C-alpha positions as CSV (number, residue, x, y, z in Angstrom):
1,M,68.2,207.4,97.2
2,D,71.0,210.2,96.7
3,R,72.2,211.9,99.6
4,S,71.9,215.2,100.0
5,F,72.0,217.9,102.2
6,V,72.0,221.9,102.5
7,I,73.6,224.3,104.7
8,A,72.8,228.0,104.5
9,H,75.7,229.7,106.1
10,I,75.2,233.5,107.6
11,S,77.7,235.0,110.4
12,D,78.2,237.7,112.4
13,L,75.0,239.1,113.0
14,H,76.5,241.7,115.4
15,L,73.4,241.9,117.5
16,D,73.1,244.9,120.1
17,G,69.6,244.3,122.0
18,S,68.3,247.8,120.8
19,G,66.5,246.3,118.1
20,R,68.3,248.5,115.0
21,L,68.8,245.9,113.1
22,L,65.5,243.8,112.8
23,A,64.1,245.1,110.0
24,T,68.0,244.1,108.6
25,I,67.1,240.3,109.9
26,E,63.5,240.2,108.5
27,A,65.4,241.1,104.9
28,L,67.8,238.6,105.9
29,R,65.5,236.0,106.5
30,A,63.4,236.8,103.2
31,A,66.2,236.2,101.2
32,L,66.7,233.4,102.4
33,G,63.3,231.9,102.5
34,E,63.6,232.9,98.4
35,R,66.6,230.8,98.4
36,M,65.9,227.8,100.1
37,A,62.5,227.6,98.0
38,D,64.3,225.0,95.6
39,F,65.9,222.6,98.4
40,A,62.3,222.1,100.1
41,D,62.4,218.5,99.7
42,I,65.8,217.7,100.6
43,P,65.6,216.3,104.3
44,D,68.2,217.9,105.9
45,R,68.5,221.8,105.8
46,V,70.8,223.2,107.9
47,L,70.9,227.1,109.4
48,L,74.3,227.7,110.3
49,I,75.8,230.6,112.1
50,T,79.5,231.0,112.4
51,G,80.0,233.2,115.0
52,D,79.5,237.1,116.7
53,L,75.8,236.3,117.4
54,V,75.8,239.7,119.2
55,H,78.4,242.5,119.3
56,D,78.4,242.4,123.4
57,P,77.1,239.8,125.4
58,T,74.9,241.7,127.4
59,P,71.3,240.4,128.5
60,R,69.9,242.2,125.8
61,A,71.7,241.6,123.1
62,L,71.5,237.8,124.3
63,D,68.0,237.8,124.3
64,E,67.8,239.4,121.3
65,A,69.8,236.6,119.9
66,L,67.6,234.1,121.1
67,A,64.8,235.7,119.7
68,V,66.1,235.9,116.0
69,I,67.2,231.9,116.2
70,A,63.8,231.0,117.0
71,S,62.3,233.6,114.2
72,F,64.6,231.7,111.9
73,R,63.0,228.2,113.5
74,Q,59.8,229.0,113.4
75,T,60.2,229.7,109.6
76,G,60.1,226.4,108.6
77,L,63.1,226.4,105.9
78,F,65.3,224.6,108.3
79,T,65.6,221.3,110.1
80,D,68.0,222.3,112.4
81,I,69.7,225.5,113.6
82,Q,73.8,225.5,114.8
83,A,76.1,228.5,116.1
84,I,79.4,228.9,117.3
85,A,81.0,231.5,119.5
86,G,82.8,234.7,117.6
87,N,85.2,237.2,119.4
88,H,82.3,239.4,120.5
89,D,80.2,236.8,122.2
90,V,82.3,236.6,124.5
91,K,84.2,238.8,127.5
92,P,87.5,238.3,129.8
93,P,86.5,237.4,133.1
94,S,87.6,241.0,133.8
95,Q,85.0,242.4,131.7
96,R,82.0,240.3,132.2
97,A,80.4,242.4,134.9
98,G,76.8,243.0,133.8
99,R,77.4,240.2,130.7
100,H,76.2,236.7,130.6
101,D,78.2,233.6,129.6
102,A,76.9,233.3,125.9
103,Y,78.1,229.7,125.9
104,D,75.9,228.9,128.1
105,Y,73.0,231.1,127.5
106,L,72.8,230.6,123.4
107,H,74.2,226.5,123.8
108,L,77.2,227.0,121.7
109,P,80.1,224.6,122.1
110,R,82.8,225.7,124.7
111,T,85.3,223.5,122.7
112,S,83.8,221.3,119.9
113,K,81.0,219.5,119.0
114,S,79.9,216.8,116.6
115,V,76.4,216.5,114.3
116,Y,75.5,213.8,112.5
117,Y,73.3,213.6,110.0
118,R,72.5,210.5,108.8
119,Q,70.5,210.7,105.9
120,A,73.2,212.8,104.7
121,G,76.0,211.3,105.6
122,L,76.7,214.5,106.9
123,E,78.9,215.1,109.8
124,L,79.0,219.5,111.0
125,V,81.9,219.8,113.5
126,L,82.0,222.8,115.4
127,L,84.9,224.5,116.8
128,D,85.5,227.2,119.2
129,S,88.4,229.3,118.2
130,N,88.2,232.1,120.2
131,R,91.5,230.7,122.1
132,A,93.3,230.0,119.4
133,S,92.2,233.5,118.2
134,L,94.9,236.3,117.6
135,T,92.4,239.3,117.5
136,T,93.0,240.3,121.0
137,L,96.8,240.7,120.1
138,A,95.5,242.9,117.3
139,S,97.6,246.0,117.8
140,G,101.3,246.1,118.3
141,N,103.7,243.4,117.9
142,I,103.5,240.4,119.3
143,D,106.5,239.1,121.3
144,Q,108.0,235.4,121.5
145,S,106.3,234.4,124.6
146,A,102.6,235.6,123.1
147,Y,103.4,234.3,119.8
148,S,104.8,230.8,121.5
149,A,100.9,230.4,123.4
150,M,99.2,231.2,120.3
151,V,100.8,228.5,118.7
152,A,100.2,226.5,121.6
153,D,96.2,226.7,121.4
154,S,96.3,226.7,117.6
155,A,97.7,223.2,117.8
156,R,95.4,221.9,120.8
157,L,92.5,223.2,118.0
158,S,94.2,221.1,115.8
159,V,93.8,218.3,118.4
160,E,90.6,219.3,119.6
161,L,89.5,218.8,115.7
162,A,90.8,215.2,115.9
163,G,89.2,214.4,118.9
164,S,85.8,215.7,118.3
165,I,85.7,213.7,114.8
166,G,87.6,210.2,115.9
167,S,89.1,207.4,113.9
168,A,87.2,204.4,115.0
169,G,83.4,206.9,114.2
170,R,80.7,206.1,116.3
171,A,77.9,204.2,116.8
172,D,75.5,205.4,115.4
173,Y,77.1,206.1,111.9
174,A,75.1,204.3,109.4
175,E,78.0,203.9,107.1
176,P,82.0,203.7,107.4
177,V,83.5,206.7,109.0
178,E,85.7,207.5,105.8
179,N,82.6,208.2,103.9
180,L,81.2,210.6,105.5
181,V,81.0,214.0,104.1
182,R,82.4,216.1,106.4
183,V,82.1,220.0,106.9
184,L,84.1,222.4,110.0
185,A,82.7,225.3,110.8
186,L,84.5,228.2,112.8
187,H,84.4,232.0,113.8
188,H,87.8,232.7,113.3
189,H,89.6,232.1,109.2
190,P,92.1,229.5,110.0
191,L,94.5,229.9,106.9
192,P,95.8,233.0,105.1
193,Q,93.8,235.0,103.5
194,A,95.4,237.3,100.6
195,T,95.0,240.5,102.6
196,G,98.7,241.6,104.1
197,E,96.4,242.3,107.2
198,G,99.1,240.2,109.2
199,K,101.7,243.0,108.6
200,R,99.4,245.6,109.1
201,F,97.9,245.0,112.2
202,L,100.2,243.0,114.2
203,G,103.8,243.9,112.8
204,A,104.4,240.0,111.3
205,P,104.3,238.6,108.3
206,D,101.4,236.7,107.0
207,E,102.6,233.7,106.6
208,P,104.3,232.5,109.5
209,L,101.8,234.5,112.2
210,M,97.8,234.6,111.0
211,Y,94.6,234.6,112.8
212,L,95.6,231.2,113.9
213,A,98.7,230.8,114.8
214,A,99.7,227.5,113.1
215,P,97.5,227.3,109.7
216,A,99.7,224.4,108.5
217,T,99.2,222.3,111.5
218,F,95.6,223.4,111.6
219,L,95.3,222.2,107.7
220,E,97.1,219.4,108.1
221,A,94.8,217.8,110.8
222,A,91.3,218.7,108.7
223,T,93.0,216.9,105.4
224,S,94.2,214.1,107.2
225,L,90.6,213.7,108.8
226,N,88.7,213.8,105.3
227,V,87.2,217.6,106.2
228,N,85.7,218.5,102.9
229,L,84.6,222.1,103.2
230,V,85.5,224.8,106.0
231,L,83.2,227.3,107.0
232,H,84.1,230.3,108.8
233,G,83.3,234.4,109.4
234,H,85.2,237.2,111.3
235,R,86.6,239.4,108.6
236,H,83.1,240.0,107.2
237,V,84.1,239.3,103.4
238,E,83.7,237.1,100.7
239,G,86.2,234.4,100.3
240,L,86.7,231.0,98.9
241,T,90.0,228.9,98.3
242,R,90.9,225.7,97.8
243,Y,93.9,223.7,99.3
244,S,95.2,220.2,98.0
245,I,97.5,218.1,99.8
246,P,98.8,214.4,98.4
247,D,96.6,211.7,100.1
248,P,98.6,209.5,102.0
249,R,97.2,206.2,101.3
250,A,97.0,207.0,97.4
251,T,98.6,204.2,95.4
252,V,100.1,206.4,92.6
253,S,101.8,209.1,92.7
254,E,100.2,210.5,89.1
255,G,97.9,213.2,89.0
256,G,94.1,213.3,89.3
257,E,91.7,213.3,92.0
258,D,92.7,210.7,93.7
259,Y,95.9,211.8,94.6
260,W,94.7,214.8,96.0
261,R,93.1,215.4,99.2
262,T,91.3,218.4,98.7
263,I,89.4,220.6,101.1
264,Y,87.8,224.3,100.3
265,V,87.6,227.3,102.7
266,L,84.7,229.3,102.7
267,S,84.1,232.8,104.4
268,C,81.0,234.7,104.9
269,P,80.2,238.4,105.3
270,S,78.7,240.0,108.2
271,S,74.9,238.9,107.3
272,T,73.5,241.9,108.6
273,G,76.6,244.4,106.9
274,Q,78.2,245.3,109.8
275,A,80.9,247.6,110.6
276,G,79.8,249.3,106.8
277,D,80.4,246.3,104.8
278,D,78.4,244.7,102.0
279,A,76.1,242.1,103.9
280,G,76.1,238.0,102.1
281,F,75.7,234.7,103.0
282,N,76.1,231.7,101.7
283,I,74.1,228.9,100.2
284,I,75.9,225.5,100.0
285,H,74.1,222.6,98.5
286,F,75.5,218.9,98.0
287,G,74.2,216.3,96.1
288,S,74.6,214.2,92.6
289,T,75.0,215.7,89.4
290,S,73.3,212.9,87.3
291,E,70.5,209.9,87.9
292,A,73.1,207.0,86.9
293,S,73.9,204.3,89.3
294,R,76.9,205.5,90.8
295,P,76.4,209.2,90.7
296,E,79.2,211.8,90.7
297,Y,78.5,214.2,93.8
298,R,80.0,217.9,94.0
299,F,79.2,221.2,96.4
300,A,77.2,223.8,94.5
301,I,77.7,227.2,96.2
302,A,75.9,230.5,95.5
303,R,77.1,233.3,97.6
304,Y,74.7,236.2,98.3
305,S,75.4,240.1,98.7
306,R,73.7,243.2,99.7
307,P,75.6,246.2,98.8
308,R,76.3,248.3,101.8
309,N,74.2,251.5,100.4
310,G,71.4,249.6,100.6
311,G,69.1,247.5,98.1
312,A,68.3,243.8,98.1
313,F,70.4,240.5,98.0
314,G,71.6,239.3,94.8
315,P,74.1,236.8,93.3
316,L,77.4,237.4,93.7
317,D,78.8,235.3,91.4
318,S,76.4,236.9,88.6
319,N,79.0,235.9,85.8
320,L,78.2,232.5,86.2
321,P,75.8,230.2,85.0
322,D,72.4,230.6,87.8
323,G,74.8,232.5,90.0
324,V,76.4,229.3,91.4
325,I,79.9,227.6,91.8
326,R,80.5,224.0,91.2
327,L,83.1,222.3,93.0
328,P,84.3,218.8,92.8
329,A,83.8,216.6,96.1
330,G,87.3,214.9,95.5
331,R,86.2,211.5,95.9
332,D,83.3,208.9,95.5
333,F,80.4,209.7,97.9
334,S,78.0,207.0,96.3
335,R,76.7,204.8,98.9
336,D,76.9,200.9,98.6
337,P,73.4,199.9,98.5
338,A,73.5,198.0,101.3
339,F,74.6,201.1,103.6
340,Q,71.7,202.9,102.3
341,S,68.9,199.7,103.3
342,A,70.5,200.2,106.8
343,I,69.2,203.8,107.3
344,E,66.1,202.7,106.1
345,I,65.7,199.5,108.1
346,G,67.2,201.7,111.3
347,S,64.4,204.3,110.7
348,C,61.6,201.4,111.1
349,A,61.1,199.5,114.0
350,T,59.3,196.9,112.1
351,L,59.2,196.0,108.4
352,K,55.8,195.1,106.0
353,R,55.9,192.8,103.3
354,D,56.1,195.8,100.6
355,Q,58.9,196.9,102.4
356,I,60.8,193.9,102.3
357,V,60.3,193.4,98.2
358,A,62.2,196.9,97.6
359,L,64.7,196.4,100.2
360,A,65.7,193.2,98.7
361,R,65.0,194.9,94.8
362,L,67.6,197.3,96.1
363,L,70.4,195.0,97.4
364,L,70.0,192.1,95.0
365,M,70.0,193.7,91.9
366,R,73.6,193.9,91.8
367,R,76.1,193.3,89.8
368,A,77.9,189.6,91.7
369,F,74.3,188.3,91.8
370,Y,74.2,187.7,88.0
371,A,75.7,185.0,86.0
372,D,78.0,187.5,83.6
373,C,79.5,189.8,86.5
374,K,83.1,190.6,85.6
375,Q,83.5,191.6,89.4
376,S,86.8,189.9,91.4
377,W,86.1,187.3,93.8
378,A,86.9,190.4,96.3
379,N,84.7,192.1,95.3
380,T,81.8,189.8,95.3
381,L,82.7,188.6,98.9
382,H,82.0,192.4,99.9
383,T,79.1,192.6,97.9
384,C,77.7,189.2,99.3
385,L,78.9,190.6,103.1
386,V,77.4,193.6,103.6
387,S,74.1,192.6,101.4
388,S,73.9,189.5,104.3
389,Q,74.7,191.9,107.8
390,A,71.6,194.3,106.3
391,W,69.6,191.2,105.6
392,E,69.8,189.8,109.0
393,A,69.0,193.0,110.6
394,I,65.5,192.5,108.2
395,D,65.4,189.1,109.5
396,G,65.0,190.6,112.5
397,K,63.0,193.4,112.0
398,F,60.5,191.3,110.2
399,A,60.3,188.2,112.6
400,R,58.1,190.1,114.9
401,S,55.7,191.7,112.5
402,G,55.3,189.2,109.7
403,Q,53.3,186.2,108.4
404,A,54.6,182.8,109.0
405,H,55.6,182.0,105.7
406,D,56.4,185.1,105.0
407,V,59.1,184.8,107.8
408,E,60.4,181.5,106.3
409,V,61.3,183.0,103.2
410,V,63.3,186.0,104.8
411,A,65.1,183.3,106.8
412,A,65.9,181.2,103.5
413,V,67.6,184.7,101.7
414,R,69.1,185.3,104.7
415,L,70.6,182.2,105.1
416,L,71.8,181.9,101.0
417,L,73.5,185.3,101.6
418,S,75.4,184.0,104.5
419,R,76.7,180.9,102.5
420,L,77.2,183.3,98.6
421,T,79.6,185.1,101.7
422,E,81.0,181.9,102.8
423,Q,81.9,180.2,99.3
424,S,83.2,183.9,98.2
425,A,85.6,183.6,101.5
426,D,86.8,180.4,101.0
427,V,87.9,181.2,96.8
428,L,90.0,183.5,98.5
429,G,91.3,181.2,101.1
430,I,90.0,183.5,104.2
431,N,89.4,181.2,107.1
432,R,86.7,181.0,108.8
433,L,88.0,182.9,111.7
434,A,88.7,185.7,109.5
435,L,85.7,185.9,107.6
436,G,84.2,186.1,111.1
437,E,85.8,188.7,112.6
438,L,85.1,190.5,108.8
439,R,81.3,189.8,109.6
440,A,81.3,191.5,113.5
441,K,82.2,194.2,111.8
442,R,79.0,196.3,111.1
443,L,79.7,198.0,108.4
444,V,83.2,197.1,106.1
445,N,84.6,199.7,103.4
446,R,84.9,197.9,99.9
447,L,88.5,200.4,99.1
448,D,89.1,198.6,103.1
449,L,88.8,195.0,102.3
450,M,90.3,195.5,98.5
451,R,93.4,196.7,100.6
452,E,93.7,194.1,103.2
453,L,92.6,191.0,101.4
454,P,93.7,188.6,98.2
455,R,92.1,189.4,94.9
456,M,93.2,186.3,93.4
457,P,91.7,182.7,94.2
458,R,94.0,180.5,96.2
459,A,96.2,178.0,94.7
460,G,94.5,174.8,93.7
461,I,91.0,176.1,93.8
462,D,88.6,174.8,91.2
463,V,87.3,178.2,90.1
464,E,85.2,177.3,87.1
465,G,83.4,174.6,89.7
466,Q,83.0,177.5,92.4
467,M,81.3,179.6,89.5
468,Q,78.8,176.9,88.8
469,Q,78.3,176.4,92.5
470,R,77.8,180.1,93.0
471,L,75.2,180.5,89.8
472,Q,73.1,177.6,91.1
473,L,72.8,179.7,95.0
474,L,71.8,182.2,93.0
475,R,69.4,180.2,91.0
476,D,68.1,179.3,94.8
477,L,68.1,182.9,95.6
478,N,65.9,184.1,92.9
479,D,63.3,180.9,93.8
480,R,63.4,182.4,97.3
481,V,62.7,186.4,96.4
482,K,60.2,184.8,94.1
483,V,57.8,183.8,96.4
484,L,57.4,187.4,97.9
485,G,56.7,188.3,94.0
486,L,59.9,189.5,93.1
487,D,61.7,187.8,89.9
488,L,65.1,189.2,89.8
489,G,67.0,187.0,87.7
490,L,69.7,186.6,89.6
491,G,72.2,184.3,88.3
492,G,71.5,185.1,84.8
493,E,71.9,187.5,82.5
494,M,72.9,191.1,84.0
495,P,69.9,193.6,83.6
496,P,71.4,197.3,82.1
497,Q,73.1,199.9,84.9
498,T,73.1,197.4,87.6
499,P,75.4,199.1,90.8
500,P,78.6,197.5,91.3
């Protein structure tokens, strides 16, 4: 199952509670419905609103915003709706008379919020950028003390970003944290846009002073945390920018995508066309580009615009095929079959026999389980280790519901996978204590394992004899799964297009 998700990105609705924009909202809802029709079979379909839901947080405006959000939910187009606050959604304490707190009223994150979509492997990080914004000082020059305060707030935003994501991951992640697709959403643009607005409106050059006063700090934080895409609103303009910095973990200093960490920054105009601007929204589809065993993944971004003088929404990039911008994701997001199995196992309270057979095919039809495997022993160790961990979860659930004979077979497969793991570790010279520490990790990333452990067999070991022992274990494993009605030919010739 390929990982895939869709984000419909709207922004800056500026609802005022008068009802004057309801027809515009209805046109937006209809346009979204047409564009989302192609993605009805994708499990995770998220509507994201990047701020300025209201023009002023009066009770009537906020009630209208709640009603609009409810109307989007009732369409059934989206499996989730998320929103963040813009500068128009909040007021300073001195101006809050007769106004609600939009953060509480609309359930918006006051600092940060991380939403994990397990099946897609998506982590959507929502950041409140109001405190780090310079828009409240958009009239007149900025003195040094105000600038320093804003730099500090922007730096705190970067810290908040790091804290919301974290480095160790969460217990509910279905795969290593490095494998997640991370999308960051905030209201204000975090990096300079080529409009000269800093000089015109703030009396300071664009590069040292922008709406987030420490853009380089923010970019470094986002890229170091493997953020892939940043979505924002605020300026009521279209914009798409790519930023790349060298990957400090890269092992080569030559060109190519492996050397760079890339982040895309996509803006959204006012989706209701406020302030006399063109209206617009974005559709972001993340998915694979092929049906191969290890597909490449990409972002397909479709931007839609409606002229300020009315009319229908149409593709903004009409010069491109289908009006879609196709961007490489920057690194391999292919899931290890064991991690995909973990997702499927975790979604079931118990497992049936036919599910066991399907999971066995997914886990065991891999290169490490065949005679003509050209993989290193370290790669073999990783495959055996993660497959063994997944099969332990299968055994635990099936033991409660399966028939006794089948339960015995599943337990025997678990034992053989464990022996294959131990054998690979022994060939590499990994002692039982180190192997126990690896087994204690719920998920083991292949690249991390390759960096940390030896790749070559230890000195003095009979590699050919160990290979024959491995093949016998694989044949025994094949005999066991045959009892389940599945002959995978393990230990023999490798089938074409076998996953790693």
